[in-house]
C-alpha positions in Angstrom: 83.6 70.4 87.9 82.7 67.6 89.8 81.8 68.1 93.7 82.2 65.4 96.6 79.1 66.1 98.9 78.2 69.1 96.9 81.8 70.4 98.8 83.5 73.3 96.2 86.1 74.3 98.9 88.1 72.4 101.3 90.3 74.8 103.9 92.9 72.8 105.2 94.1 74.4 108.8 97.6 72.9 110.3 98.8 74.1 113.9 101.0 72.7 116.2 101.9 76.0 119.5 99.5 78.3 117.6 97.6 78.7 121.1 98.1 82.7 120.1 96.6 83.1 116.3 94.5 80.1 116.6 91.1 82.0 117.9 91.9 85.0 115.2 92.2 82.3 112.2 89.2 80.1 112.3 87.3 82.7 113.5 88.0 84.4 110.0 87.2 81.2 108.3 84.6 80.0 109.6 82.1 83.1 110.2 82.4 82.9 106.2 82.0 79.4 105.7 79.0 78.7 103.1 77.4 74.8 101.9 80.2 75.1 99.3 83.1 74.5 101.7 83.9 72.8 104.7 87.2 73.1 107.2 89.2 70.7 108.9 91.9 71.6 111.1 94.6 68.9 112.2 96.4 70.2 114.4 100.3 67.8 115.1 100.4 67.1 118.6 100.6 70.4 120.3 101.7 71.3 123.6 100.2 74.7 124.6 96.2 75.1 124.8 95.9 75.0 120.3 93.7 71.5 120.2 91.6 73.5 123.4 91.0 76.9 121.1 90.0 73.9 118.0 88.0 72.2 120.5 86.1 75.1 121.8 85.7 77.7 118.0 84.9 74.4 116.3 82.2 71.8 118.1 78.8 71.1 117.0 80.0 73.3 113.2 78.9 70.9 110.6 81.2 71.6 107.8 83.7 71.5 110.0 85.9 69.2 111.4 89.5 68.7 113.4 92.1 66.3 113.9 94.8 65.7 116.4 97.9 62.9 114.7 101.5 62.3 116.0 103.6 65.3 115.6 105.1 64.3 111.9 105.5 67.7 110.4 103.5 70.1 108.2 103.7 68.2 105.2 102.7 64.8 106.9 98.7 66.7 108.8 98.1 68.6 105.2 98.8 64.7 103.5 96.0 64.0 106.6 94.3 67.2 105.7 93.5 66.4 102.2 93.3 62.9 103.4 89.8 64.1 105.2 88.6 66.5 102.3 85.3 66.6 100.8 86.3 69.9 98.4 86.9 69.3 94.5 89.5 72.6 95.6 91.9 72.3 98.8 93.0 76.0 100.1 95.7 74.9 102.7 96.0 77.8 105.6 98.3 77.8 108.6 97.6 78.5 112.3 99.4 81.7 112.4 97.8 82.8 109.5 93.8 84.6 108.7 92.1 85.1 105.7 91.2 88.7 105.3 86.7 88.5 105.0 84.1 88.3 102.5 87.8 86.6 100.9 86.1 83.0 100.5 82.7 84.0 98.5 84.9 85.6 96.1 87.6 82.9 95.6 84.3 80.2 94.9 82.7 82.5 93.2 86.2 82.7 90.4 86.5 79.1 91.1 82.9 78.5 90.0 83.6 80.0 86.7 86.9 78.8 85.8 88.3 75.4 85.4 91.8 75.3 87.2 93.9 73.1 88.3 95.9 74.8 90.3 95.2 78.5 91.4 97.1 81.0 93.6 96.5 83.8 95.4 98.5 87.4 97.1 99.2 87.1 100.0 99.5 89.2 102.8 103.2 89.2 105.3 102.8 90.9 108.7 105.6 90.6 110.6 105.1 91.9 114.4 108.1 92.8 115.4 108.9 95.2 112.6 105.1 96.8 113.0 105.5 96.3 108.6 103.9 94.8 105.9 105.0 92.7 102.5 103.0 91.3 100.0 103.8 88.5 97.9 102.9 88.4 94.5 101.5 84.6 93.2 99.8 85.5 90.6 100.2 85.4 86.9 98.8 87.9 84.0 95.5 87.2 82.7 96.0 84.8 80.2 99.9 83.8 81.8 100.6 79.6 82.4 103.6 78.1 83.7 105.2 75.8 82.0 105.5 72.6 83.5 109.4 73.2 84.0 108.6 76.4 85.8 106.0 75.1 88.3 108.4 72.2 89.5 110.0 72.6 92.5 111.5 76.2 92.6 112.4 78.4 94.8 109.8 80.9 95.8 110.5 83.8 93.5 108.1 86.7 94.8 108.6 89.5 92.7 108.9 87.1 88.8 105.1 88.0 88.5 102.9 90.9 88.1 99.8 91.2 90.4 96.4 90.7 88.0 93.3 91.4 89.2 93.0 90.9 93.0 
């Protein structure tokens, strides 16, 4: 497992007009960063205060970088982030999401112990208007693998796989 500049995990946050949620997102990540991780924020030309929040939250942090690009959609902004990434592994987080405390530490330890090409994690969706939580299970059972055909751009099927240890 080769690491560029000792960075194992690059967390790429894509933003577009998410000023209401962004501070929580950035704090949930930057408070967990280590020498083995970096945070890259790519703003897709927000028209609200998103970029100001990014500058205020990440100014002068050594393992954080941020960029504003011409509005081109999430795929282009993720690709831009990948080009800037130094890590062996890439993790995407949307600007209106956040990660649970101590999860980066667990993810990094998990990556160190295994040599995977792809790792999937469960997500918890919260629907604010309904005050409702939903768990999407992306993980496979221990020892279960996907064939190349199963990985090919299939529609998301949250109940297709069983959850393994988290």
